[in-house]
C-alpha positions as a printed NumPy array, in Angstrom:
array([[-19.896,  22.81 , -27.875],
       [-17.202,  21.254, -29.58 ],
       [-15.163,  17.858, -29.015],
       [-11.697,  16.999, -30.458],
       [-11.247,  13.492, -30.343],
       [ -9.285,  10.653, -31.945],
       [ -6.093,   8.739, -30.961],
       [ -2.815,  10.025, -29.229],
       [ -0.715,  11.694, -31.356],
       [ -2.743,  12.6  , -34.376],
       [ -2.889,  16.458, -33.718],
       [ -5.677,  16.955, -31.318],
       [ -4.079,  19.705, -29.174],
       [ -3.58 ,  21.975, -31.655],
       [ -6.626,  22.174, -33.202],
       [ -8.172,  22.51 , -30.08 ],
       [ -6.609,  25.81 , -29.462],
       [ -7.223,  26.998, -33.118],
       [-11.113,  26.118, -32.204],
       [-11.286,  27.785, -29.231],
       [ -9.526,  30.929, -30.815],
       [-12.451,  30.968, -33.778],
       [-15.098,  30.095, -31.616],
       [-14.473,  32.434, -28.66 ],
       [-13.563,  29.283, -26.411],
       [-11.972,  27.785, -24.111],
       [-10.327,  24.069, -23.707],
       [-11.517,  22.147, -21.483],
       [ -8.656,  19.066, -20.994],
       [-10.29 ,  15.176, -21.618],
       [ -6.837,  13.33 , -21.142],
       [ -7.136,  11.142, -18.012],
       [ -3.08 ,  11.694, -17.639],
       [ -3.023,  14.778, -18.482],
       [ -5.238,  15.63 , -14.896],
       [ -1.93 ,  14.618, -13.137],
       [  0.481,  17.824, -11.767],
       [  4.247,  17.174, -13.034],
       [  3.218,  14.703, -15.918],
       [  3.936,  16.809, -18.716],
       [  6.41 ,  15.755, -21.649],
       [  5.228,  12.321, -21.843],
       [  1.843,  12.942, -21.912],
       [  2.792,  15.997, -24.256],
       [  0.58 ,  18.812, -22.785],
       [  0.767,  21.848, -24.35 ],
       [  3.193,  24.397, -22.515],
       [  1.311,  27.364, -21.677],
       [  3.489,  29.346, -23.438],
       [  2.486,  27.514, -26.781],
       [ -1.524,  27.699, -25.602],
       [ -1.898,  31.126, -27.513],
       [ -3.848,  32.746, -24.687],
       [ -6.122,  30.213, -24.672],
       [ -7.494,  29.375, -21.457],
       [ -7.275,  24.91 , -20.475],
       [ -9.135,  23.628, -17.903],
       [ -8.79 ,  20.363, -15.713],
       [ -4.913,  20.273, -16.466],
       [ -2.686,  19.753, -13.322],
       [ -5.724,  18.713, -11.204],
       [ -4.271,  15.517,  -9.404],
       [ -1.077,  14.19 ,  -7.321],
       [  0.048,  11.367,  -9.399],
       [ -0.631,   9.473,  -6.031],
       [ -4.22 ,   9.582,  -6.734],
       [ -6.018,   6.829,  -8.61 ],
       [ -7.885,   8.323, -11.619],
       [-11.775,   8.612, -10.467],
       [-13.925,   9.315, -13.493],
       [-17.134,   9.883, -11.227],
       [-14.662,  13.003,  -9.987],
       [-13.989,  13.761, -13.177],
       [-17.437,  14.048, -14.736],
       [-18.49 ,  16.355, -11.994],
       [-15.429,  18.603, -12.366],
       [-15.875,  18.244, -16.53 ],
       [-19.749,  19.332, -16.158],
       [-19.303,  22.349, -14.029],
       [-16.703,  23.578, -16.414],
       [-18.557,  23.007, -19.115],
       [-21.504,  24.506, -18.052],
       [-19.707,  27.585, -16.565],
       [-18.679,  28.386, -20.055],
       [-21.582,  27.573, -21.863],
       [-23.473,  29.877, -19.046],
       [-20.632,  32.644, -19.84 ],
       [-21.571,  32.722, -23.658],
       [-17.969,  30.941, -24.362],
       [-18.061,  27.926, -26.408],
       [-16.313,  24.678, -24.683],
       [-13.62 ,  22.736, -26.823],
       [-13.043,  19.633, -25.133],
       [ -9.67 ,  17.618, -26.11 ],
       [ -8.809,  14.266, -25.264],
       [ -7.98 ,  10.804, -26.493],
       [ -9.415,   8.907, -23.138],
       [-12.651,   7.678, -24.175],
       [-14.409,   6.661, -21.421],
       [-13.508,  10.382, -19.976],
       [-14.831,  11.714, -23.213],
       [-18.23 ,   9.799, -22.746],
       [-18.254,  10.878, -18.989],
       [-18.339,  14.552, -19.689],
       [-20.683,  14.187, -22.543],
       [-22.965,  11.638, -22.563],
       [-26.278,  10.148, -20.18 ],
       [-23.839,   8.142, -17.764],
       [-23.653,   7.566, -14.107],
       [-20.864,   5.76 , -12.68 ],
       [-20.441,   4.028,  -9.358],
       [-18.826,   5.385,  -6.055],
       [-15.683,   4.449,  -4.948],
       [-14.718,   2.761,  -2.113],
       [-10.582,   3.179,  -1.232],
       [-10.52 ,   0.694,   1.3  ],
       [-12.395,  -2.229,  -0.348],
       [-10.444,  -1.294,  -3.495],
       [ -7.013,  -1.78 ,  -2.073],
       [ -8.036,  -4.975,  -0.152],
       [ -9.151,  -6.087,  -3.839],
       [ -5.459,  -4.93 ,  -5.501],
       [ -3.91 ,  -7.123,  -2.666],
       [ -5.66 , -10.319,  -3.744],
       [ -5.246,  -9.372,  -7.137],
       [ -0.93 ,  -9.139,  -6.544],
       [ -1.553, -12.671,  -4.244],
       [ -4.022, -14.447,  -6.347],
       [ -3.412, -13.462,  -9.352],
       [ -5.95 , -12.189, -12.019],
       [ -7.768, -15.197, -13.709],
       [ -8.51 , -16.52 ,  -9.811],
       [-10.024, -13.203,  -8.929],
       [-12.04 , -13.908, -12.397],
       [-13.021, -16.669, -11.166],
       [-14.461, -15.147,  -8.099],
       [-16.425, -12.346, -10.025],
       [-17.58 , -15.197, -12.316],
       [-19.539, -16.321,  -9.181],
       [-20.877, -12.862,  -8.066],
       [-21.71 , -11.767, -11.381],
       [-21.591, -13.969, -14.26 ],
       [-22.629, -11.429, -16.938],
       [-20.115,  -9.179, -15.95 ],
       [-17.473, -11.979, -16.022],
       [-18.226, -13.023, -19.291],
       [-17.819,  -9.348, -21.207],
       [-14.213,  -8.831, -18.985],
       [-10.766, -10.684, -19.946],
       [-10.01 , -12.758, -17.375],
       [ -5.936, -11.579, -17.875],
       [ -7.661,  -7.938, -17.747],
       [ -6.831,  -7.256, -13.701],
       [ -7.4  ,  -3.756, -13.446],
       [-11.361,  -4.187, -15.228],
       [-11.526,  -7.146, -12.447],
       [-10.867,  -5.35 ,  -9.554],
       [-13.302,  -3.107, -10.302],
       [-15.613,  -5.162, -11.214],
       [-15.515,  -7.074,  -7.237],
       [-15.284,  -3.372,  -5.802],
       [-18.616,  -2.266,  -7.568],
       [-20.48 ,  -5.976,  -6.886],
       [-19.318,  -5.67 ,  -3.408],
       [-20.439,  -2.046,  -2.455],
       [-23.546,  -1.87 ,  -5.131],
       [-24.613,  -5.657,  -6.04 ],
       [-24.553,  -5.564,  -9.114],
       [-22.096,  -4.726, -12.146],
       [-22.632,  -3.802, -15.809],
       [-19.753,  -4.559, -17.843],
       [-21.102,  -2.414, -21.215],
       [-21.735,   1.307, -21.351],
       [-25.531,   2.361, -22.403],
       [-26.457,   3.444, -26.021],
       [-24.726,   7.051, -27.373],
       [-26.488,  10.094, -25.299],
       [-25.453,  13.104, -25.316],
       [-26.429,  16.088, -22.49 ],
       [-25.021,  18.356, -24.675],
       [-25.368,  20.136, -28.07 ],
       [-21.922,  18.827, -29.074],
       [-20.281,  18.803, -32.152],
       [-17.862,  15.559, -32.324],
       [-14.893,  15.909, -34.878],
       [-12.648,  12.434, -35.024],
       [ -8.81 ,  13.543, -35.809],
       [ -7.14 ,  10.512, -37.302],
       [ -3.253,  10.195, -39.663],
       [ -2.81 ,   7.428, -42.11 ],
       [  0.689,   8.359, -40.76 ],
       [  0.202,   8.084, -37.449],
       [  2.843,   5.183, -36.615],
       [  5.506,   7.428, -38.131],
       [  3.864,  10.513, -35.439],
       [  4.709,   8.229, -32.583],
       [  7.779,   7.274, -33.253],
       [  8.505,  11.029, -33.671],
       [  6.482,  12.036, -30.556],
       [  8.311,   9.53 , -28.421],
       [ 12.167,  10.65 , -29.735],
       [ 11.211,  14.35 , -28.978],
       [ 10.043,  13.049, -25.498],
       [ 13.679,  11.537, -24.738],
       [ 15.353,  14.416, -26.418],
       [ 13.392,  16.945, -23.98 ],
       [ 14.218,  15.284, -20.776],
       [ 11.419,  12.758, -20.297],
       [ 13.315,  10.625, -18.113],
       [ 14.428,  13.229, -15.697],
       [ 10.745,  14.015, -15.559],
       [ 10.393,  10.667, -14.376],
       [ 12.58 ,  10.874, -12.007],
       [ 11.781,  13.606,  -9.763],
       [  8.028,  12.342, -10.419],
       [  9.259,   9.208,  -8.533],
       [ 10.672,  11.054,  -5.737],
       [  7.007,  12.693,  -5.125],
       [  5.68 ,   8.946,  -5.19 ],
       [  4.707,   8.365,  -8.298],
       [  5.295,   4.156,  -7.91 ],
       [  2.928,   4.736,  -5.591],
       [ -0.094,   5.901,  -7.776],
       [ -2.161,   2.796,  -9.129],
       [ -3.156,   4.618, -12.269],
       [ -0.091,   7.58 , -12.907],
       [  2.655,   4.986, -12.602],
       [  1.073,   2.695, -15.662],
       [  0.746,   5.434, -18.007],
       [  2.819,   5.111, -21.412],
       [  6.415,   5.682, -21.249],
       [  5.993,   6.59 , -17.087],
       [  5.513,   2.736, -16.7  ],
       [  8.299,   1.565, -19.155],
       [ 10.956,   4.238, -17.455],
       [ 10.582,   2.772, -14.35 ],
       [ 10.595,  -0.336, -15.086],
       [ 14.327,   1.192, -16.56 ],
       [ 14.832,   2.431, -13.073],
       [ 14.146,  -0.685, -10.802],
       [ 16.183,  -2.812, -13.132],
       [ 13.771,  -4.922, -15.483],
       [ 15.063,  -3.493, -18.388],
       [ 18.423,  -3.099, -19.385],
       [ 18.531,   0.585, -20.994],
       [ 16.88 ,   3.919, -21.455],
       [ 16.969,   2.586, -25.058],
       [ 14.74 ,  -0.2  , -24.724],
       [ 12.782,   1.462, -22.331],
       [ 12.015,   4.206, -25.294],
       [ 10.969,   0.922, -27.499],
       [  8.913,  -0.3  , -25.5  ],
       [  6.946,   3.254, -25.06 ],
       [  6.858,   3.27 , -28.682],
       [  4.696,  -0.119, -28.948],
       [  2.63 ,   0.267, -26.08 ],
       [  1.932,   3.762, -27.554],
       [  1.122,   1.882, -30.801],
       [ -0.911,  -0.677, -29.708],
       [ -3.022,   2.184, -27.354],
       [ -3.655,   4.247, -30.319],
       [ -5.236,   1.134, -32.447],
       [ -7.225,   0.625, -28.564],
       [ -8.147,   4.227, -29.338],
       [ -9.132,   4.127, -32.991],
       [-11.466,   0.85 , -31.885],
       [-13.207,   2.695, -29.248],
       [-14.085,   5.991, -31.326],
       [-14.825,   4.454, -34.619],
       [-17.696,   2.419, -32.354],
       [-19.614,   5.852, -32.192],
       [-21.27 ,   7.462, -34.908],
       [-21.974,  10.537, -33.874],
       [-18.058,  11.283, -34.526],
       [-17.204,  13.073, -37.946],
       [-13.612,  12.116, -38.925],
       [-11.158,  14.147, -40.992],
       [ -8.187,  13.385, -41.839],
       [ -5.677,  15.854, -41.419],
       [ -8.573,  19.203, -40.886],
       [ -7.481,  22.63 , -41.001],
       [ -9.502,  25.28 , -38.745],
       [-11.351,  26.115, -41.621],
       [-12.629,  22.494, -42.519],
       [-14.118,  21.828, -38.718],
       [-15.657,  25.513, -39.137],
       [-17.642,  24.827, -41.704],
       [-18.486,  21.438, -40.643],
       [-19.729,  23.014, -37.261],
       [-22.073,  25.913, -39.162],
       [-23.117,  23.216, -41.231],
       [-24.471,  21.172, -38.204]])
């Protein structure tokens, strides 16, 4: 199988479709926010009419009120990948969510989750703040606390949940060890900052604020994961009076997206299995796949 990875706005989706067409394959989504129904414009989800007849899997499977669950995604992705391989089709995994890609491809096991326990620690986070909870984590699991920033409330809450459920928490991932025969193609661009501006401007031109308004009526604010997505969080802040204008929300989205792209680069560059190509075309990638 093939995986197309890299930072946002680099052109992964188009290359994934081209590869699926050339290899007799189907696209498997590994973008955590494209799993959500209705989050289309802001996640740059390829519209059905532009998929060129290539089947796409694991799009629009979660309601926006659902908290993201990488363990469930792992099970779903493995089921789809195994089914495609058994049918003689080539899975083309496409996305920029590093942990979700590793969950699909690598030998990783994720602890379970308990919504009641998670909700209780979320309330503690809201009332006491991240530094206080980090102190609690340091008492219960010192090694985990050393690896998590005191300001990272989401990771602290997850760590406390896992410690309560299992008695321990590993804050670092194990070595890269694939469970599939996979070629990973990294897509990046020297002009990525400019491409991000173009993407965000295009989102606003395509009616992104209206999309977020519709989703807000469907409970977006209550979704712990979806409400924090790039662009969605900024527009909700404008709707709720925390920003002065749509333009301020747009510029904040551009800044946050650029920051996120830098984190994606840092994550993926640590994986020596990824072959990086600048502005790749499908012929170049097929030649590479055939040589490995």
